[in-house]
C-alpha positions in Angstrom: 0.0 0.1 0.0 1.4 3.3 -0.9 2.1 6.0 1.7 -0.5 8.6 2.1 0.7 12.2 1.1 0.4 14.9 3.7 -1.5 17.6 1.9 -0.5 21.1 3.3 -3.7 23.1 4.0 -3.6 26.8 4.9 -6.4 29.4 5.7 -7.9 31.0 2.8 -6.7 34.5 2.1 -8.3 37.4 -0.1 -6.1 36.7 -3.0 -7.5 33.1 -3.1 -11.0 34.3 -4.3 -10.1 33.6 -8.1 -9.2 30.0 -7.2 -12.3 29.8 -5.0 -14.4 30.6 -8.0 -12.5 27.9 -10.1 -13.2 25.3 -7.3 -16.9 26.5 -7.2 -17.2 25.6 -10.9 -15.8 22.1 -10.2 -18.1 21.7 -7.1 -21.1 22.7 -9.0 -20.2 20.1 -11.7 -19.4 22.7 -14.4 -22.8 24.6 -14.1 -22.5 28.3 -15.0 -21.2 30.5 -12.3 -23.7 33.1 -13.4 -26.5 31.1 -12.0 -27.5 32.9 -8.9 -28.2 29.6 -7.1 -24.4 28.9 -7.7 -22.9 32.1 -7.3 -24.5 32.8 -4.0 -21.7 30.6 -2.6 -19.0 33.2 -3.2 -20.8 36.5 -4.1 -19.6 39.2 -1.7 -17.0 36.9 -0.2 -15.5 38.1 2.9 -18.7 38.9 4.9 -18.7 38.0 8.6 -18.7 34.1 9.1 -17.0 33.3 5.8 -14.1 31.0 6.1 -11.9 29.1 3.7 -9.0 26.6 3.5 -6.8 25.8 0.5 -4.9 22.7 0.0 -1.4 22.9 -1.7 0.7 20.4 -3.6 3.6 19.4 -1.4 5.7 19.6 -4.5 6.0 23.2 -5.6 2.8 24.7 -3.7 0.3 24.7 -6.5 -3.2 25.2 -5.2 -5.0 21.8 -5.6 -8.3 22.4 -3.7 -10.4 24.6 -1.5 -13.1 24.1 1.0 -15.1 27.0 2.5 -18.3 27.7 4.4 -20.7 30.5 4.8 -24.0 31.4 6.4 -27.0 31.5 4.1 -30.1 33.6 4.7 -33.5 31.9 4.9 -34.7 34.1 2.0 -31.9 32.9 -0.3 -30.8 29.5 1.1 -28.3 27.2 -0.6 -28.8 23.6 -1.5 -27.7 22.2 1.8 -29.5 24.9 3.8 -30.4 23.7 7.4 -31.1 26.8 9.2 -29.8 30.3 9.4 -27.2 29.5 12.2 -25.6 26.5 10.4 -23.0 27.6 7.8 -23.1 25.6 4.4 -19.8 23.9 3.2 -18.6 23.7 -0.3 -15.4 21.6 -1.2 -13.7 20.9 -4.5 -10.4 19.4 -5.7 -8.7 19.9 -9.1 -9.4 17.0 -11.4 -5.7 15.5 -11.4 -5.7 15.4 -7.6 -8.9 13.7 -6.8 -9.1 10.3 -4.8 -5.7 10.7 -3.2 -6.7 12.4 0.2 -6.9 16.1 -0.8 -10.5 16.3 0.0 -10.0 14.6 3.4 -7.4 17.1 4.3 -9.4 20.1 3.2 -12.6 18.8 5.2 -10.6 18.0 8.3 -9.0 21.5 8.3 -12.3 23.2 7.7 -14.0 21.3 10.4 -11.1 22.4 12.7 -11.7 26.0 11.7 -15.3 25.8 12.2 -14.8 24.1 15.8 -12.1 26.9 16.7 -14.9 29.5 16.0 -17.2 27.7 18.2 -19.7 26.9 15.4 -22.3 24.1 16.4 -22.6 22.6 13.2 -21.9 22.6 9.3 -24.2 21.4 6.5 -23.7 20.6 2.8 -25.4 19.0 -0.1 -24.0 16.2 -2.1 -25.1 14.3 -5.4 -26.5 10.9 -4.2 -24.2 9.3 -6.8 -21.1 10.8 -5.5 -20.5 7.8 -3.3 -16.8 8.6 -2.5 -17.9 12.0 -1.2 -20.9 10.7 0.7 -18.4 8.1 2.3 -15.9 10.8 3.3 -18.6 13.1 4.8 -20.1 10.1 6.8 -16.6 9.2 8.0 -16.5 12.7 9.4 -19.6 12.6 11.4 -22.0 14.0 8.7 -25.6 12.4 8.8 -28.2 12.5 6.1 -30.9 14.8 6.8 -33.0 14.8 3.7 -33.1 13.7 0.2 -33.4 16.5 -2.6 -35.3 14.8 -5.4 -34.6 17.5 -8.0 -32.9 17.7 -11.3 -29.6 16.9 -9.4 -30.7 14.2 -6.7 -28.7 15.0 -3.6 -28.5 14.5 0.1 -28.6 17.3 2.6 -26.1 16.4 5.3 -25.2 17.9 8.6 -22.3 17.4 11.2 -22.6 18.5 14.8 -19.2 20.0 15.9 -19.6 20.4 19.6 -20.2 17.0 20.7 -21.7 13.7 19.6 -25.2 14.7 19.2 -28.5 13.6 17.8 -30.2 15.5 15.2 -33.9 14.9 14.9 -34.8 12.8 11.7 -31.1 12.1 10.9 -30.3 8.7 9.3 -27.1 7.1 10.4 -25.0 5.1 8.1 -26.3 1.8 9.3 -29.9 3.2 8.5 -31.0 3.7 12.1 -32.6 6.8 13.3 -30.9 9.1 15.7 
């Protein structure tokens, strides 16, 4: 078995915004960034509560992925909206670095950032057929809350950050209700 590469992850900075837009394009599965349902994840970036991390290739420092979260208003919710106090997470990795631990490093770093800011939870949406991502989220304590049966069938998932907690209606990996 090959050794796992330690992917350096650093906090996002204002100059990373163009890269975050590139990663949003990947996270949105190449849907137009002009679509307001997509652009809301980065429009006006830098407002209170926004946070990002960026993964770097250990050989040369090229940006290879990003993860970020932001609060969404009830009047303009994201796909993974749970409530106005739960930031919604987005994550993407450049195509040539997928499946080798970059996403895991990003997710763990962003969860650490959220915990350090005393957030209680993060939410997200993930395409149901993106089994690798669903598995990664479940391995990091995200639970399925609801099934979005839309043009892009997805799960809404949530991870509690303060303690191991139950979330009404959540389905654990084994199918039991919490």
